[in-house]
MARKOLKOL-370831 format. One record per residue (C-alpha): chain; x, y, z; residue in three letters. Coordinates in pm, 1 decimal, padded with zeros to 6 digits. Example, Ala and Ser with C-alpha at 12.3 -4.5 7.8 and 13.67 -1.06 7.14 Angstrom:
['A'; [01230.0; -00450.0; 00780.0]; 'ALA'];
['A'; [01367.0; -00106.0; 00714.0]; 'SER'];
This chain:
['A'; [-02247.3; 01312.9; -00920.2]; 'MET'];
['A'; [-02437.8; 01141.2; -01196.9]; 'ALA'];
['A'; [-02428.0; 01326.4; -01525.9]; 'GLY'];
['A'; [-02558.8; 01227.5; -01866.4]; 'PRO'];
['A'; [-02237.6; 01033.3; -01940.0]; 'HIS'];
['A'; [-02202.2; 00856.6; -01604.9]; 'ALA'];
['A'; [-02139.1; 00484.0; -01611.1]; 'LEU'];
['A'; [-02388.0; 00249.2; -01451.4]; 'PRO'];
['A'; [-02251.8; 00128.7; -01117.5]; 'ASP'];
['A'; [-02275.9; -00238.6; -01205.7]; 'ASP'];
['A'; [-02045.9; -00252.9; -01513.2]; 'ILE'];
['A'; [-01751.7; -00024.4; -01436.2]; 'GLY'];
['A'; [-01516.9; 00125.2; -01692.2]; 'ILE'];
['A'; [-01376.8; -00208.0; -01818.8]; 'ALA'];
['A'; [-01725.1; -00344.3; -01885.3]; 'GLY'];
['A'; [-01827.5; -00024.2; -02058.1]; 'TYR'];
['A'; [-01553.0; -00060.6; -02319.3]; 'PHE'];
['A'; [-01555.0; -00440.6; -02348.0]; 'ALA'];
['A'; [-01594.7; -00573.5; -02699.8]; 'VAL'];
['A'; [-01842.2; -00858.2; -02732.0]; 'PRO'];
['A'; [-01691.5; -01192.6; -02824.7]; 'ALA'];
['A'; [-01704.6; -01282.9; -03191.6]; 'ALA'];
['A'; [-01962.7; -01544.2; -03270.5]; 'PRO'];
['A'; [-01839.9; -01893.0; -03351.0]; 'GLY'];
['A'; [-01873.1; -02049.5; -03693.7]; 'PRO'];
['A'; [-02219.1; -02046.0; -03836.1]; 'MET'];
['A'; [-02396.8; -02378.5; -03806.8]; 'PRO'];
['A'; [-02440.3; -02572.0; -04127.9]; 'ALA'];
['A'; [-02782.3; -02553.2; -04287.1]; 'TYR'];
['A'; [-02862.4; -02881.4; -04449.8]; 'ILE'];
['A'; [-03216.7; -02920.4; -04578.2]; 'PRO'];
['A'; [-03404.6; -03175.1; -04364.0]; 'PRO'];
['A'; [-03491.0; -03388.5; -04667.6]; 'GLU'];
['A'; [-03120.0; -03468.0; -04719.5]; 'ILE'];
['A'; [-03016.9; -03788.7; -04539.3]; 'ASP'];
['A'; [-02655.9; -03696.9; -04461.7]; 'MET'];
['A'; [-02577.8; -04037.8; -04312.0]; 'ASP'];
['A'; [-02693.5; -04201.0; -04636.8]; 'GLY'];
['A'; [-02502.5; -03949.3; -04848.1]; 'VAL'];
['A'; [-02180.4; -04004.4; -04651.6]; 'LYS'];
['A'; [-02220.2; -04383.8; -04677.3]; 'ALA'];
['A'; [-02275.0; -04370.4; -05056.2]; 'GLU'];
['A'; [-01977.3; -04138.3; -05103.0]; 'VAL'];
['A'; [-01758.2; -04360.9; -04884.9]; 'ALA'];
['A'; [-01859.1; -04664.3; -05092.5]; 'ALA'];
['A'; [-01808.3; -04524.0; -05443.0]; 'GLY'];
['A'; [-01721.3; -04154.8; -05433.9]; 'GLY'];
['A'; [-02067.5; -04054.1; -05557.7]; 'VAL'];
['A'; [-02412.2; -03999.7; -05408.3]; 'SER'];
['A'; [-02657.3; -03941.2; -05693.1]; 'ALA'];
['A'; [-02967.7; -04075.7; -05864.0]; 'PRO'];
['A'; [-02905.6; -04416.0; -06026.0]; 'LYS'];
['A'; [-02932.2; -04278.7; -06381.2]; 'ALA'];
['A'; [-02633.3; -04048.9; -06323.2]; 'ASP'];
['A'; [-02412.0; -04293.6; -06130.6]; 'LEU'];
['A'; [-02215.2; -04449.2; -06421.7]; 'PRO'];
['A'; [-02120.2; -04112.7; -06575.3]; 'GLY'];
['A'; [-02034.8; -03954.0; -06240.4]; 'LEU'];
['A'; [-01826.0; -04252.5; -06132.7]; 'ARG'];
['A'; [-01631.7; -04215.5; -06457.7]; 'GLN'];
['A'; [-01570.8; -03846.5; -06380.8]; 'VAL'];
['A'; [-01445.3; -03943.8; -06033.0]; 'VAL'];
['A'; [-01214.1; -04207.9; -06185.9]; 'ALA'];
['A'; [-01082.1; -03959.3; -06444.3]; 'ASP'];
['A'; [-01022.6; -03701.4; -06171.0]; 'ALA'];
['A'; [-00836.6; -03961.1; -05964.0]; 'ARG'];
['A'; [-00614.0; -04026.8; -06268.0]; 'ALA'];
['A'; [-00537.7; -03651.3; -06267.6]; 'ASP'];
['A'; [-00448.0; -03663.4; -05896.5]; 'GLY'];
['A'; [-00777.2; -03520.4; -05767.6]; 'ILE'];
['A'; [-00959.8; -03705.3; -05489.0]; 'ASP'];
['A'; [-01308.1; -03599.1; -05602.4]; 'LEU'];
['A'; [-01637.3; -03678.8; -05430.9]; 'LYS'];
['A'; [-01968.7; -03585.2; -05594.6]; 'ILE'];
['A'; [-02312.8; -03541.9; -05440.9]; 'VAL'];
['A'; [-02623.4; -03469.7; -05648.6]; 'VAL'];
['A'; [-02942.1; -03347.6; -05480.6]; 'VAL'];
['A'; [-03275.2; -03359.6; -05661.5]; 'ASP'];
['A'; [-03411.5; -03015.3; -05572.3]; 'ALA'];
['A'; [-03269.1; -02666.5; -05550.8]; 'ASN'];
['A'; [-03244.7; -02518.3; -05203.4]; 'PRO'];
['A'; [-03367.5; -02156.6; -05169.3]; 'PRO'];
['A'; [-03003.3; -02038.9; -05196.1]; 'ILE'];
['A'; [-02679.8; -02220.3; -05279.2]; 'ASP'];
['A'; [-02529.0; -02201.3; -04928.7]; 'THR'];
['A'; [-02670.7; -02539.3; -04816.2]; 'PRO'];
['A'; [-02481.7; -02705.9; -05100.2]; 'LEU'];
['A'; [-02152.8; -02571.3; -04965.6]; 'ARG'];
['A'; [-02255.6; -02690.3; -04618.3]; 'ASP'];
['A'; [-02325.3; -03039.6; -04754.7]; 'ILE'];
['A'; [-01989.5; -03033.3; -04934.2]; 'ALA'];
['A'; [-01815.0; -02933.7; -04610.5]; 'THR'];
['A'; [-01976.3; -03217.3; -04412.3]; 'VAL'];
['A'; [-01884.9; -03471.8; -04682.2]; 'VAL'];
['A'; [-01532.9; -03326.7; -04706.5]; 'GLY'];
['A'; [-01479.7; -03353.3; -04333.1]; 'GLN'];
['A'; [-01589.6; -03717.5; -04350.6]; 'ALA'];
['A'; [-01335.4; -03773.5; -04633.5]; 'ASN'];
['A'; [-01015.0; -03592.2; -04532.2]; 'PRO'];
['A'; [-00819.4; -03454.4; -04826.6]; 'GLY'];
['A'; [-01109.8; -03485.5; -05070.4]; 'ALA'];
['A'; [-01244.4; -03215.9; -05297.6]; 'THR'];
['A'; [-01624.9; -03228.8; -05290.7]; 'VAL'];
['A'; [-01870.2; -03105.7; -05553.8]; 'LEU'];
['A'; [-02240.2; -03086.7; -05466.1]; 'VAL'];
['A'; [-02486.4; -03025.4; -05749.4]; 'LEU'];
['A'; [-02854.0; -02938.2; -05763.0]; 'SER'];
['A'; [-03045.7; -02860.0; -06083.6]; 'PRO'];
['A'; [-02939.0; -02491.5; -06080.0]; 'SER'];
['A'; [-02674.1; -02452.3; -05808.1]; 'PHE'];
['A'; [-02342.8; -02598.4; -05704.2]; 'SER'];
['A'; [-02136.0; -02593.4; -05387.5]; 'GLY'];
['A'; [-01781.9; -02705.9; -05317.0]; 'THR'];
['A'; [-01533.1; -02787.5; -05046.2]; 'TYR'];
['A'; [-01162.0; -02857.4; -05072.5]; 'SER'];
['A'; [-00857.4; -02838.6; -04850.4]; 'PRO'];
['A'; [-00638.9; -02848.7; -05164.0]; 'ASN'];
['A'; [-00777.4; -02571.2; -05385.6]; 'TYR'];
['A'; [-00834.7; -02207.1; -05301.1]; 'ASP'];
['A'; [-01182.0; -02055.7; -05293.9]; 'ARG'];
['A'; [-01124.3; -01853.2; -05613.7]; 'VAL'];
['A'; [-01056.4; -02167.0; -05816.6]; 'LEU'];
['A'; [-01344.1; -02354.9; -05652.7]; 'LEU'];
['A'; [-01588.6; -02075.2; -05729.1]; 'GLU'];
['A'; [-01468.3; -02060.9; -06089.0]; 'ALA'];
['A'; [-01539.1; -02433.8; -06101.1]; 'GLY'];
['A'; [-01882.4; -02379.6; -05947.1]; 'GLU'];
['A'; [-01964.4; -02127.4; -06218.7]; 'ASP'];
['A'; [-01902.2; -02379.3; -06497.5]; 'VAL'];
['A'; [-02074.9; -02660.6; -06305.3]; 'ALA'];
['A'; [-02425.6; -02519.5; -06340.9]; 'ARG'];
['A'; [-02543.0; -02687.7; -06657.4]; 'THR'];
['A'; [-02840.1; -02885.9; -06524.5]; 'GLY'];
['A'; [-02668.9; -03206.1; -06641.0]; 'ASN'];
['A'; [-02476.8; -03354.8; -06343.8]; 'PRO'];
['A'; [-02223.4; -03546.0; -06554.7]; 'VAL'];
['A'; [-02143.3; -03247.0; -06777.6]; 'GLN'];
['A'; [-02132.3; -03019.2; -06474.0]; 'SER'];
['A'; [-01884.8; -03249.4; -06296.8]; 'ALA'];
['A'; [-01667.1; -03271.9; -06609.7]; 'GLN'];
['A'; [-01666.3; -02892.6; -06638.3]; 'ASN'];
['A'; [-01570.5; -02862.4; -06271.6]; 'PHE'];
['A'; [-01274.2; -03100.4; -06305.4]; 'VAL'];
['A'; [-01164.6; -02925.1; -06623.0]; 'SER'];
['A'; [-01162.8; -02592.1; -06436.2]; 'GLN'];
['A'; [-00954.6; -02742.8; -06154.6]; 'LEU'];
['A'; [-00699.5; -02850.6; -06414.9]; 'ASN'];
['A'; [-00691.2; -02507.0; -06581.5]; 'THR'];
['A'; [-00421.4; -02281.5; -06439.4]; 'PRO'];
['A'; [-00542.3; -01947.8; -06308.3]; 'ILE'];
['A'; [-00354.9; -01637.9; -06425.4]; 'PHE'];
['A'; [-00101.7; -01542.7; -06152.8]; 'PRO'];
['A'; [-00244.6; -01199.3; -06071.6]; 'TRP'];
['A'; [-00039.0; -01152.8; -05755.5]; 'THR'];
['A'; [00290.8; -01209.3; -05934.2]; 'GLU'];
['A'; [00177.6; -00992.7; -06227.2]; 'PHE'];
['A'; [00085.5; -00709.2; -05989.3]; 'THR'];
['A'; [00422.4; -00728.9; -05813.6]; 'ILE'];
['A'; [00610.7; -00716.5; -06144.3]; 'ILE'];
['A'; [00406.9; -00421.2; -06273.5]; 'VAL'];
['A'; [00454.0; -00234.3; -05944.1]; 'THR'];
['A'; [00830.6; -00289.8; -05955.3]; 'LEU'];
['A'; [00842.7; -00179.2; -06319.4]; 'ALA'];
['A'; [00654.1; 00142.4; -06240.5]; 'VAL'];
['A'; [00885.6; 00207.6; -05944.4]; 'PHE'];
['A'; [01194.4; 00148.4; -06161.1]; 'ALA'];
['A'; [01056.0; 00381.8; -06429.0]; 'ALA'];
['A'; [00991.6; 00652.7; -06168.6]; 'ALA'];
['A'; [01347.3; 00622.4; -06031.0]; 'VAL'];
['A'; [01496.6; 00628.7; -06382.0]; 'ALA'];
['A'; [01288.9; 00937.1; -06470.2]; 'THR'];
['A'; [01408.4; 01118.1; -06155.3]; 'ARG'];
['A'; [01771.3; 01031.0; -06229.1]; 'ILE'];
['A'; [01735.9; 01162.4; -06585.3]; 'LEU'];
['A'; [01575.0; 01484.3; -06453.5]; 'GLN'];
['A'; [01865.3; 01542.2; -06213.8]; 'LEU'];
['A'; [02123.7; 01478.9; -06488.4]; 'ARG'];
['A'; [01939.0; 01717.8; -06719.2]; 'SER'];
['A'; [01939.0; 01991.3; -06451.5]; 'LYS'];
['A'; [02313.0; 01942.0; -06389.6]; 'ARG'];
['A'; [02383.8; 01951.3; -06761.2]; 'SER'];
['A'; [02180.9; 02270.8; -06806.3]; 'MET'];
['A'; [02351.5; 02429.5; -06504.1]; 'ALA'];
['A'; [02694.0; 02341.2; -06646.2]; 'ALA'];
['A'; [02600.8; 02485.8; -06988.2]; 'GLU'];
['A'; [02471.7; 02804.6; -06825.0]; 'THR'];
['A'; [02792.1; 02841.7; -06626.0]; 'ALA'];
['A'; [03006.5; 02795.1; -06941.7]; 'VAL'];
['A'; [02792.8; 03048.3; -07133.4]; 'THR'];
['A'; [02819.0; 03307.7; -06853.6]; 'GLU'];
['A'; [03199.1; 03263.1; -06837.4]; 'ASP'];
['A'; [03230.0; 03347.9; -07208.3]; 'ASN'];
């Protein structure tokens, strides 16, 4: 008896309710004009892959970051991609080739980052200040942001929540004491 809700014979009930597998990680999109082998070789040699004019300043930023305990690698690309995602993909590829490194990739208007040591919130805050159009200044801003502590919102939220809970409990206790006190006064007044 085939009704409007009958299952096709070839999939059965288990196949009807099966959830499709989640797709794997998205493939990296690296613009074809970027020679990733060359970039990785330059970064491996000196920590920086950038136009020659920017190399001395960027190498100094890398050295200063190393002095602060940050294994920083910097890549500068000449042109903006259509969106900033390829810069993060480049940073990820360079980071995987340099385990433990924090990678900053800059284009004239965008930035992308990768790091196994810093959380995404801090990296994105660093990306925001690394969009100056001047690679050396952008890299300095990025390192400065990594060295700036982020306000501990999670701890703050926990403390505020506990304070509100404690205030609510204290208020309820005071209400109950007030009711008992008023009941006792009423009983004394009625006895007189």
